[in-house]
C-alpha positions in Angstrom: 174.0 43.2 52.6 176.2 40.8 54.5 175.8 40.7 58.3 178.7 41.2 60.6 179.7 38.4 63.0 177.8 38.5 66.3 180.9 37.7 68.2 182.3 41.1 67.5 180.1 42.6 70.1 180.3 45.0 72.0 180.6 47.4 69.1 179.5 50.8 67.9 176.5 50.7 65.5 173.9 53.1 64.2 170.9 53.8 66.6 167.3 54.2 65.5 164.8 55.4 68.1 161.2 54.3 67.5 158.3 56.1 69.2 155.7 53.3 69.5 156.5 49.6 70.2 159.3 47.3 71.0 160.4 45.1 68.0 161.7 41.5 68.7 164.4 39.4 67.1 162.1 37.2 65.0 160.3 40.2 63.4 160.5 41.6 59.9 158.7 45.0 60.1 158.4 48.2 58.1 159.6 51.4 59.8 158.5 54.9 58.7 161.2 57.3 59.8 161.1 61.2 59.7 163.6 62.1 62.4 166.8 63.4 60.8 169.1 61.4 63.2 167.1 58.2 62.4 167.5 58.8 58.7 171.3 59.4 59.1 171.6 56.2 61.1 169.9 54.2 58.3 172.2 55.8 55.7 175.3 55.0 57.8 174.2 51.4 58.2 173.7 50.9 54.5 176.9 52.7 53.4 179.1 50.8 55.9 177.2 47.5 55.8 176.5 47.7 59.5 173.8 46.3 61.8 171.6 48.8 63.6 169.9 48.8 67.0 166.2 49.9 67.2 165.3 51.2 70.7 162.1 52.9 71.9 161.6 56.4 73.3 160.3 56.7 76.9 156.8 58.2 77.6 156.9 62.0 77.2 160.2 62.0 75.3 158.8 61.1 71.8 160.9 62.7 69.1 163.8 63.5 71.5 167.3 62.0 71.3 169.3 62.6 74.5 170.6 60.6 77.4 167.7 59.2 79.4 165.1 59.9 76.7 165.0 56.3 75.4 165.3 52.8 76.9 168.7 51.2 77.1 167.7 48.0 75.3 166.5 47.2 71.8 166.7 44.8 69.0 169.8 44.5 66.8 169.1 43.8 63.2 169.6 44.4 59.5 168.2 47.0 57.1 166.8 44.9 54.3 165.4 47.6 52.1 165.1 51.5 52.0 162.5 53.6 50.1 162.5 57.4 50.1 158.9 58.9 50.3 157.7 62.2 48.7 157.1 63.9 52.0 160.8 63.6 53.1 160.2 60.4 55.2 161.8 57.1 54.5 160.4 53.6 54.7 162.8 50.8 55.7 162.2 47.1 56.0 163.9 45.9 59.2 164.8 42.4 60.2 165.3 41.8 63.9 168.1 39.4 64.8 169.2 39.6 68.5 168.5 41.6 71.6 171.0 44.3 72.5 171.9 46.6 75.4 173.1 50.1 74.9 176.1 50.5 77.1 177.2 54.0 76.0 175.5 57.0 74.3 177.3 60.3 73.4 174.9 63.2 72.8 177.7 64.7 70.6 177.4 61.7 68.3 173.7 60.9 68.5 173.6 58.8 65.4 175.4 55.8 66.9 175.5 53.9 70.2 177.9 51.4 71.8 176.0 48.2 72.0 176.5 44.7 73.6 174.4 41.6 73.2 171.6 41.0 75.8 172.2 37.4 76.8 169.7 35.4 78.9 170.8 33.7 82.1 170.8 30.0 82.4 167.7 28.4 84.0 166.4 25.0 85.1 164.9 23.2 82.1 162.4 21.3 84.3 161.2 24.5 85.9 161.0 26.3 82.5 159.0 23.4 81.0 156.4 23.5 83.8 156.0 27.3 83.5 155.6 27.1 79.7 152.7 24.6 80.1 151.0 27.0 82.4 151.7 29.8 79.9 150.2 27.9 77.0 147.0 27.4 79.0 146.8 31.1 79.8 147.3 32.1 76.2 144.5 29.7 75.1 142.2 31.4 77.7 143.1 34.8 76.4 142.5 33.8 72.8 139.0 32.5 73.7 138.1 35.9 75.2 139.9 38.2 72.8 138.7 37.7 69.3 141.6 39.7 67.9 144.2 37.4 69.3 146.3 35.8 66.4 145.2 32.2 66.1 148.4 31.2 64.3 150.4 32.2 67.4 148.9 29.4 69.5 150.0 26.8 67.0 153.6 28.3 66.9 153.8 28.2 70.7 152.6 24.6 70.8 155.3 23.5 68.3 158.1 25.5 69.8 160.2 24.5 72.9 162.5 27.5 73.0 161.5 29.5 76.1 163.1 32.8 74.9 161.4 32.5 71.5 158.0 31.8 73.1 158.4 34.7 75.5 159.3 37.1 72.7 156.3 35.9 70.5 153.8 36.4 73.3 155.3 39.7 74.5 155.0 41.1 71.0 151.1 40.8 71.0 150.3 41.8 74.5 148.6 45.2 75.1 150.9 46.8 77.6 152.3 50.2 78.4 155.9 51.1 77.4 157.3 50.6 80.9 155.8 47.2 81.2 156.9 46.2 77.7 160.5 47.3 78.6 160.3 45.2 81.8 159.3 42.1 79.7 161.8 42.8 77.0 164.8 43.5 79.2 164.4 40.7 81.7 167.3 38.2 81.3 166.1 35.7 83.8 163.9 33.5 81.5 162.0 31.9 84.4 161.1 35.3 85.9 160.2 36.6 82.4 157.8 33.8 81.7 156.1 34.3 85.2 155.8 38.1 84.4 154.1 37.3 81.1 151.7 34.9 82.8 150.8 37.6 85.3 150.3 40.2 82.5 148.1 37.7 80.6 146.0 37.2 83.7 145.5 40.9 84.1 144.5 41.2 80.4 142.0 38.3 80.8 140.5 40.1 83.8 140.3 43.3 81.9 138.5 41.6 79.0 136.0 40.0 81.4 135.2 43.4 83.0 134.8 45.0 79.6 132.4 42.1 78.6 130.4 42.6 81.8 130.1 46.3 81.2 129.0 45.8 77.6 126.3 43.4 78.8 125.1 45.8 81.5 125.0 48.7 79.0 123.0 46.6 76.5 120.7 45.5 79.3 120.2 49.1 80.5 119.4 50.3 77.0 116.7 47.6 76.7 115.4 48.5 80.1 115.3 52.2 79.2 113.3 51.5 76.0 110.9 49.3 78.0 110.5 51.9 80.8 109.9 54.6 78.1 107.0 52.7 76.6 105.5 51.8 80.0 105.7 55.5 81.0 104.0 56.6 77.8 101.2 54.1 78.5 100.8 55.4 82.1 100.8 59.0 80.8 98.1 58.2 78.3 96.0 56.5 81.0 96.6 59.5 83.4 95.5 61.9 80.6 92.3 60.0 80.1 91.7 60.1 83.8 92.6 63.8 84.0 95.4 63.2 86.6 98.4 64.4 84.5 99.0 67.8 86.2 102.4 67.5 88.0 104.4 69.3 85.2 101.6 72.0 84.9 101.9 72.7 88.7 105.6 73.3 88.4 105.2 75.6 85.4 102.5 77.6 87.2 104.8 78.0 90.2 107.7 79.2 88.0 105.4 81.7 86.3 104.0 83.0 89.6 107.5 83.5 91.1 108.7 85.2 87.9 105.7 87.6 88.0 106.7 88.6 91.6 110.2 89.4 90.4 109.2 91.3 87.3 109.5 94.7 88.8 113.0 94.1 90.2 114.5 91.9 87.5 116.4 93.3 84.5 114.1 93.5 81.4 116.4 91.2 79.5 116.4 88.7 82.3 112.6 88.7 82.6 112.2 88.1 78.8 114.9 85.3 78.8 113.4 83.5 81.8 109.8 83.8 80.5 111.0 82.5 77.1 112.6 79.4 78.8 109.6 78.7 80.9 107.3 78.7 77.8 109.8 76.5 76.1 109.8 74.1 79.0 106.0 73.9 79.0 106.0 72.7 75.4 108.8 70.2 76.0 108.4 66.5 76.7 109.0 65.8 80.4 111.6 63.0 79.6 113.6 65.1 77.1 117.2 65.6 78.2 116.8 69.3 77.5 113.9 69.5 79.9 116.1 68.9 83.0 118.7 71.5 81.8 116.0 74.1 81.3 114.4 73.4 84.6 117.8 73.8 86.3 118.4 77.1 84.5 115.0 78.5 85.5 115.4 77.5 89.2 118.9 79.0 89.3 117.6 82.3 87.9 114.5 82.4 90.2 116.8 81.8 93.2 118.7 85.1 92.6 117.4 87.6 95.2 116.4 90.3 92.8 115.1 93.4 94.6 116.2 92.1 98.1 118.4 94.7 99.8 119.5 95.4 103.3 117.8 98.6 104.4 120.3 99.3 107.2 121.8 102.8 106.7 125.6 103.0 106.8 126.8 104.3 110.2 130.4 105.1 110.9 129.9 104.8 114.6 128.5 101.3 114.2 131.5 100.3 112.1 134.0 101.8 114.6 132.3 100.1 117.6 132.2 96.7 115.9 135.8 96.9 114.7 137.0 97.8 118.3 134.9 95.1 119.8 136.3 92.4 117.5 139.9 93.4 117.2 142.8 94.5 119.4 145.4 97.0 118.0 145.2 97.4 114.1 144.7 101.2 114.7 145.6 102.3 111.2 143.5 99.7 109.3 140.5 100.5 111.6 140.9 104.2 111.0 141.1 103.8 107.2 138.0 101.6 107.2 136.1 104.1 109.3 137.1 106.9 106.8 136.0 104.8 103.9 132.5 104.4 105.4 132.4 108.0 106.6 132.5 109.1 102.9 129.8 106.6 102.0 127.6 107.8 104.9 128.0 111.4 103.8 127.2 110.6 100.2 124.2 108.6 101.3 122.9 111.4 103.6 123.2 114.0 100.8 122.0 111.7 98.1 125.1 112.2 96.0 125.8 109.6 93.3 129.6 109.4 93.1 130.7 106.5 90.9 134.4 107.0 91.8 133.6 106.7 95.5 131.5 103.6 94.9 134.3 102.1 92.9 136.9 102.2 95.6 137.6 98.7 96.7 139.4 98.1 100.0 142.1 95.4 99.9 143.6 94.2 103.1 147.2 93.1 102.6 149.2 91.2 105.1 150.5 87.8 106.3 148.1 84.9 107.1 146.3 85.0 110.4 146.6 88.8 111.1 142.8 89.4 110.7 142.1 90.3 107.1 138.9 88.2 106.7 138.0 89.0 110.3 137.9 92.7 109.5 135.5 92.0 106.6 133.3 90.0 108.9 133.2 92.9 111.3 132.2 95.3 108.5 129.4 92.8 107.6 128.1 92.8 111.2 128.3 96.6 111.5 126.3 97.1 108.3 123.9 94.2 109.1 124.6 92.8 105.7 125.3 89.1 104.9 128.9 88.2 104.2 129.9 86.1 101.2 133.4 84.8 100.7 134.6 84.1 97.1 137.9 82.1 97.3 140.1 83.1 94.3 143.3 81.2 95.3 144.5 79.2 92.4 141.6 80.0 90.1 142.6 79.8 86.5 139.4 79.3 84.6 137.6 82.5 83.7 134.2 80.6 83.6 134.5 79.9 87.3 133.7 83.6 87.8 131.6 84.4 84.7 129.7 81.2 84.6 129.6 78.4 81.9 127.5 78.7 78.8 124.4 76.5 79.0 125.6 74.3 76.1 128.2 72.7 78.4 127.3 69.6 80.5 126.9 70.6 84.1 126.9 74.3 83.4 126.2 76.6 86.4 126.3 80.3 87.2 129.7 81.8 88.1 130.8 82.4 91.7 129.8 86.0 91.8 126.1 85.2 91.0 126.3 82.1 93.2 127.5 84.4 96.0 124.4 86.7 95.6 122.2 83.6 95.7 123.9 82.3 98.9 123.7 85.7 100.6 120.0 86.1 99.6 120.7 89.7 99.1 121.8 92.0 96.2 124.0 94.2 98.5 126.1 91.8 100.6 129.6 92.4 101.7 131.6 90.2 99.3 135.1 89.1 100.3 137.4 88.4 97.3 139.8 86.2 99.2 143.4 85.6 98.1 143.1 87.9 95.1 146.8 87.9 94.6 146.7 84.2 93.8 144.5 84.5 90.7 146.0 82.5 87.8 145.6 82.6 84.0 145.8 79.9 81.3 144.4 79.0 77.8 140.9 79.1 79.2 141.1 82.8 79.9 142.3 85.3 82.5 140.0 85.7 85.6 141.7 89.1 86.2 139.8 90.5 83.2 136.5 89.5 84.8 137.6 91.0 88.2 138.2 94.3 86.4 134.6 94.3 85.2 133.3 93.3 88.6 135.2 96.0 90.4 134.7 98.8 87.9 131.7 101.0 88.9 131.1 102.0 85.3 130.7 98.4 84.2 129.5 96.4 87.2 125.9 97.6 87.0 125.6 95.4 83.9 127.7 92.4 84.8 126.9 89.6 82.3 127.1 86.0 83.5 127.5 83.6 80.6 125.1 81.1 82.2 122.3 83.6 82.8 122.8 85.3 79.4 121.6 88.6 80.8 123.2 91.4 82.8 122.7 91.9 86.6 123.6 94.9 88.8 126.5 94.5 91.2 126.8 98.2 92.0 125.3 97.9 95.5 127.7 95.1 96.6 130.5 96.2 99.0 133.6 94.4 97.7 136.5 93.8 100.1 139.6 92.0 98.8 142.4 90.2 100.8 145.9 89.4 99.7 149.3 88.3 101.1 151.4 90.1 98.5 150.1 93.1 96.7 153.0 92.9 94.2 151.5 89.8 92.6 148.2 91.5 91.8 148.2 92.7 88.1 148.6 96.4 87.7 145.2 97.2 86.2 143.5 95.4 89.1 145.8 97.2 91.6 144.7 100.5 90.2 141.1 99.8 91.2 142.0 99.1 94.8 143.0 100.9 97.9 145.5 98.9 99.9 145.4 98.7 103.7 148.6 97.2 105.0 148.4 94.8 108.0 151.7 93.9 109.5 152.7 91.1 111.9 151.7 91.3 115.5 154.3 92.0 118.1 154.5 89.6 121.1 152.7 92.2 123.3 149.9 92.5 120.8 149.6 88.7 120.6 149.4 88.6 124.4 146.5 91.0 124.6 144.7 89.3 121.6 145.1 85.9 123.3 143.9 87.1 126.7 141.0 89.2 125.5 139.8 87.3 122.4 141.3 83.9 121.7 141.1 82.4 125.2 137.4 83.4 125.9 136.4 82.3 122.4 138.1 78.9 122.8 136.8 78.4 126.3 133.3 78.9 125.0 133.9 76.7 122.0 135.1 73.8 124.2 132.2 74.2 126.7 134.4 75.4 129.5 133.9 78.1 132.1 136.5 80.7 133.0 136.6 79.4 136.5 137.5 75.9 135.4 140.8 76.7 133.8 143.7 78.6 135.4 146.0 80.2 132.9 148.5 82.9 134.1 149.9 85.8 132.1 153.4 84.2 132.4 152.1 81.0 130.9 150.5 82.9 128.0 153.8 84.7 127.3 155.7 81.4 127.4 153.2 79.8 124.9 153.6 82.8 122.5 157.5 82.8 122.6 158.2 79.0 122.7 155.3 77.3 120.8 154.5 79.8 118.0 156.4 81.8 115.6 154.1 83.4 113.1 152.9 86.8 111.8 149.3 86.3 112.9 147.6 84.3 115.7 146.2 81.3 113.8 148.6 78.8 115.3 148.3 80.4 118.7 144.6 79.7 118.6 145.3 76.1 117.8 147.7 75.8 120.7 145.0 77.1 123.1 142.5 74.7 121.5 144.9 71.8 122.2 145.3 72.8 125.8 141.5 73.2 126.4 140.8 69.8 124.8 143.2 68.2 127.4 141.5 70.3 130.1 138.0 69.0 129.1 139.4 65.4 129.2 140.8 65.8 132.7 137.6 67.3 134.0 135.5 64.5 132.6 137.8 61.8 133.9 138.1 63.2 137.4 134.7 64.5 138.5 136.2 65.8 141.8 138.6 68.1 139.9 137.1 71.6 139.9 139.9 73.5 138.1 142.6 72.6 135.6 145.9 74.4 136.1 148.0 75.2 133.1 151.3 76.7 134.0 154.9 77.0 132.9 155.8 73.8 134.8 153.3 71.5 133.1 153.4 73.1 129.6 156.0 70.5 128.4 153.7 67.7 129.6 150.7 69.2 127.8 152.4 70.5 124.6 155.6 68.5 124.4 159.0 70.2 124.2 159.1 73.9 123.1 159.3 74.2 119.3 161.1 77.6 119.2 164.0 78.4 121.5 167.0 80.6 121.0 170.1 78.6 120.3 172.8 79.6 122.9 175.4 79.4 120.1 173.6 82.4 118.5 174.4 84.5 121.5 178.1 84.4 120.8 179.9 86.7 118.3 181.0 84.8 115.3 183.3 85.3 112.3 181.5 85.0 108.9 177.9 84.8 110.3 175.6 87.8 110.1 171.9 88.3 110.9 170.0 89.7 108.0 166.3 90.6 107.8 163.9 89.4 105.1 160.3 90.1 104.1 158.1 87.2 103.1 154.4 86.9 102.3 153.8 85.4 105.8 155.7 88.2 107.7 159.3 89.1 108.4 162.1 86.7 109.2 165.7 86.7 110.4 167.9 85.5 107.6 171.3 84.2 108.7 174.1 84.6 106.1 177.3 82.6 106.6 180.6 82.4 104.7 183.8 80.4 104.8 187.1 81.1 103.0 189.1 78.4 101.3 192.6 78.5 99.8 192.1 79.6 96.2 192.4 82.5 93.8 189.8 85.0 95.0 186.6 83.6 93.5 183.1 83.8 95.0 180.6 81.0 95.0 177.0 81.3 96.4 174.5 78.6 97.5 171.2 78.5 99.3 168.7 78.8 96.4 169.3 82.5 95.7 167.5 84.3 92.9 169.2 86.3 90.1 168.9 89.6 91.9 170.4 88.2 95.1 173.3 86.6 93.2 174.0 89.9 91.6 173.9 91.6 95.0 176.5 89.1 96.3 178.9 90.0 93.5 178.4 93.7 94.3 179.0 93.0 98.0 182.3 91.1 97.2 183.5 93.9 94.9 182.7 96.6 97.6 184.6 94.7 100.3 187.6 94.1 98.0 187.6 97.9 97.2 187.7 98.6 101.0 190.6 96.3 101.5 192.5 97.8 98.5 192.0 101.3 99.9 193.0 100.1 103.4 189.5 101.1 104.8 188.8 97.8 106.3 190.7 97.0 109.5 192.3 93.5 109.3 192.8 91.3 112.3 196.5 91.3 113.1 196.6 87.5 113.4 196.3 87.3 109.6 199.7 88.9 109.1 202.6 86.7 110.3 204.5 88.2 113.2 207.9 87.2 111.9 209.2 88.8 108.7 208.5 86.5 105.9 207.9 86.8 102.2 204.1 86.3 102.8 204.1 89.1 105.4 205.9 91.5 103.0 203.4 90.7 100.2 200.4 91.5 102.5 202.1 94.7 103.7 202.9 95.9 100.1 199.6 94.7 98.5 196.5 94.5 100.7 194.7 92.6 97.9 196.7 89.5 99.0 194.1 89.2 101.8 191.4 88.2 99.3 193.5 87.0 96.3 194.7 83.9 98.2 191.2 82.7 99.2 188.0 81.6 97.6 184.8 82.7 99.4 181.8 80.4 99.7 178.7 82.4 100.7 175.6 80.4 101.9 172.1 81.2 103.1 170.7 78.2 105.1 167.3 76.5 104.4 168.4 75.8 100.8 165.0 74.4 99.9 163.4 77.8 100.3 163.9 80.2 97.3 165.3 83.6 98.2 165.6 86.8 96.2 165.8 90.6 96.4 168.5 93.2 96.9 167.9 94.0 100.6 170.5 91.5 101.8 173.3 93.5 100.2 174.8 95.0 103.4 174.4 91.7 105.2 176.4 89.8 102.6 179.0 92.5 102.5 179.4 92.3 106.3 179.7 88.5 106.2 182.4 88.7 103.5 184.2 91.5 105.3 184.2 89.5 108.5 185.6 86.3 107.0 188.3 88.2 105.1 189.4 90.4 108.0 188.8 87.6 110.6 186.8 89.9 112.8 183.7 88.8 114.6 180.2 90.1 113.9 177.9 91.1 116.8 175.4 88.3 117.4 172.7 90.6 118.8 172.7 92.8 115.7 170.5 92.5 112.6 170.6 94.6 109.4 168.8 95.2 106.1 169.7 97.4 103.2 170.5 97.4 99.5 174.2 98.1 98.6 175.4 99.9 95.5 178.8 99.3 93.9 180.1 102.6 95.4 179.2 101.4 98.9 176.0 103.5 99.4 173.1 101.9 101.3 169.7 102.3 99.6 166.2 102.0 101.1 164.2 98.8 101.1 160.6 97.7 101.6 158.8 95.8 104.4 160.8 97.5 107.2 158.0 97.1 109.8 157.8 93.4 109.3 161.5 93.0 109.3 162.0 94.9 112.6 159.2 93.0 114.3 161.0 89.8 113.3 164.3 91.2 114.8 162.4 92.1 118.0 160.9 88.6 118.2 164.5 87.1 117.8 165.7 89.2 120.8 168.0 91.4 118.7 169.4 94.5 120.5 170.6 96.6 117.6 169.2 97.0 114.0 170.9 98.8 111.1 168.6 100.2 108.5 169.0 102.7 105.5 168.8 106.3 106.5 165.9 107.0 104.1 163.9 104.2 105.8 164.8 105.7 109.1 163.5 109.1 108.1 160.4 107.8 106.3 159.2 104.7 108.1 160.3 104.9 111.7 156.9 106.3 112.9 155.2 103.1 111.7 157.4 100.9 113.9 155.5 99.8 117.1 156.7 101.4 120.3 157.3 98.0 121.8 159.9 97.3 119.1 161.6 100.7 119.5 161.7 100.4 123.3 163.6 97.1 123.3 165.9 97.6 120.4 168.3 100.3 119.2 167.6 101.3 115.6 170.4 103.1 113.8 170.5 104.7 110.4 173.4 104.0 108.0 174.5 105.7 104.8 177.4 103.6 103.6 178.9 100.2 104.1 181.7 101.8 106.2 179.0 102.9 108.7 177.6 99.3 108.7 181.0 97.7 109.3 181.8 100.2 112.1 178.8 99.1 114.0 178.8 95.4 113.1 182.4 94.2 113.4 184.1 93.7 116.7 
C-alpha cells in the first residue's frame, strides 16, 4: 500500500480506538480488534489506501466511541497486514509514522476523524543536549534496579541524538497510567517533555526501591517468624517438663465455667455449639491461626447477657410522668405512647400472651431535632431498661445486621446481637434509628432482616450468621425513628405504628428553650442561673433571627455558643458577677442575624406567589416566580423540578388559558391599548391574544435543590394568572393545593408542617383545599390559627379571587 503525502494534512482519515496503551511513531505492532467501528475503519483504510490514526480510550470509557471518550491525540500510520480470526476479531499489523491531533469528530460518522499533524515546538539545542545527558543517566539507574527494563534501549538512546525520538522510545516503556501517558505523548514542548520523563523515571526508581525494601523486610520477617516458632516450641517443651505450661488450660477452664453458668438460660443449640468450639480450642495448638478466631468467637458468645432481664414492671404512670418531665408539648405522641404501654401493662397483669400486641413497633416520624430519639430515651428511663441505638442510615450490607459468617476475616456478630451485648440485658429498649434510610445492593437487602427482627412470630428465633444459632428477641422493645415514612418499604411499614411528630411553633420553641435547653446548657457549661441574664425578649429574638428549623437542635447550639462566651467573660474578669445577654449585644455575640424578612417580600408583586412545601426536615415557604417574554404562547420551567411538578405546571398553564378564553380571569386594563388599534381590536375579539403573544418562563428559586410533587398546582396557576393579567399577588398570602385540568383543588399531605412554615414566615392568610380544611384543621396548633386566617378553596377561581389584587 502506498502512503499518502504528509503535507496533505489536515485531512479526514479512519479512526481506530485502542483500549490499552499509546503507540508511537517508530513502532510496528499487532492490534487485535473486535469493535465493529474499529473493523470498519481498517476496511476503509485498506479499500481507499488511506492512513489511519490510532487513539486510546479514556479510563472508564473502554469500548465506547463518543465525543470525550478518547484522547484527542494518537499515532498516524499504515495498516501493513490484516488477518481475520475465527472468533470474528481481526488482527492487523500497524506501522506508526507520525503523531497526530484529532481536530474534529462527528458521532454521526464515528469511523473517521479530521486529523492534523502534531508538530513539536522549536527548542534550544544546547539546553536539550544537557537534559538528554541527565535523562540517559536516569535511564541507566532505572535499568540497574528494574531487571525487566530492555537493555537494547540504552544502546539506542546512547547512539541517537534526536530528542523527540529519544522521548518517544523511553515513554513507550515507562509504567504509567493513561492520563500520565497522554501528558507525555501530547506535550509539544520537547524540553518540558524530557523534564517530565526525567521526573517520571525518578518516581519509578523510588517505587522500585520501596518495593525492594518491602521484599527484604518480608523475607526478614518470615525468617524471624520461623526462628521465633522454634524458640517458642523449645520454651514450651521446657515448661512442660517443669510443669508450668498451664496458661491455656486456665483460659479453657474459665470458658467452661462461664458456659456452665449460662446453660439454663442459653438456647440448647447455642450451648452445644459453644461447648463444641471450646473443646476444639482445647485440642488446638496455641499458635494456630484458627485458635485466635475460635477464642474470639467463644468470648463474643459468652459476653451475650443470656438470662439477664430487667425485672421492672411496666407502669403507664411512670411512662407518662417521665415523658412530661422530659418534653414540652408533643401531646399526641405522648398520649399514643402511654396507650401503647397501657396495653402492655394490662396484658402483663392478666398474664395474657398476645403476639400481635408484642409485635407492634412504634415508629416516630418527623423532621430532625423534634425529639424522636429523646422520646425513646424517656421510655428507657421510665421502664428502667438500658437503651441501645442501632444506626441504620445508609446501611446496605445485610451482614451488618445479621452478622458475618466465621469463614470471613474479621467476622463479628451483627448489630442486633452487639446491641444486646452492649446493653448487658436481653430486654433493652432498642432504637432503630433512621430506618427510612436503609439501602439495598448486591450484598442483600437489610429490610428483609428487619422484617424478621420485628415480626413477633419469628424474632424469638433470630439467627445471627456469626453465632450460628438462634437467640430470642421477643422481650426487646423496638422503637424506630424516621424522617420520611414514605421511604420505608411497604412490608416493613405494615409492621409499624407511626406516630407523627411535626415541627415546633415559635411559641413551643420558646418554652422548650426556657424550660429545658437553657437549664441543660447552663449545667453543661458549669454556669449557675444567677450568673447569666437572659430575658424572654432575647430568647424570642434568637429563635426568630438565628434559627429556622423544624426542631431545636440548632437552637441548642446557639445557646451553647452564648454560654461559652459567658464562661470566657467570667474567667477573664473575676469582678464580673453576671453576664447580660440581651437584644442589644446579640449581634456582638452571634454576629448579624441569619434570618430576617426581606422588606421587598412585604410588597405585592406581579408574577411572584408564596407556595407551601413539605420536606423531610419540616415545612417551607416555596416562592414561585414567572416572567413573560414576547413569543408564541409556550411555557418553559426551571428550578430543578421533578416530572410530577413539570406536569403540574402544564396543567396550571392550561387551566389559566381556559379561564382567559372563557373571560373568567379579570385582565388589567393597562394591557389593552386605550386608543383604538388593530392590536386592541384583536384582544377584544379574541381574549387568547393575551397569552398567544407571550412565552411564559416559570421558575422556582434554589435551583440546586430538587423539587417534586403536585401540591404546588394552585401556586403555579396563580403565578401564571398574575403575569398574564398583570395583576399583583398578595405578599402576605401563602397557598397549597393540587390542581386538576378542570380547575378543581384537590387535597394534599403535610398540611400541619406547611402551615407552621407559613406562620413562621409571618403570613396572614393561607389558602388550602376544602377537604384538608374539613379533615386536618383540628391538628393545626392554636398559635397558628390565632395569627393567620386559613380559608378553604374548591376551585382555582376561588384561589384567584383571594390572591389577586
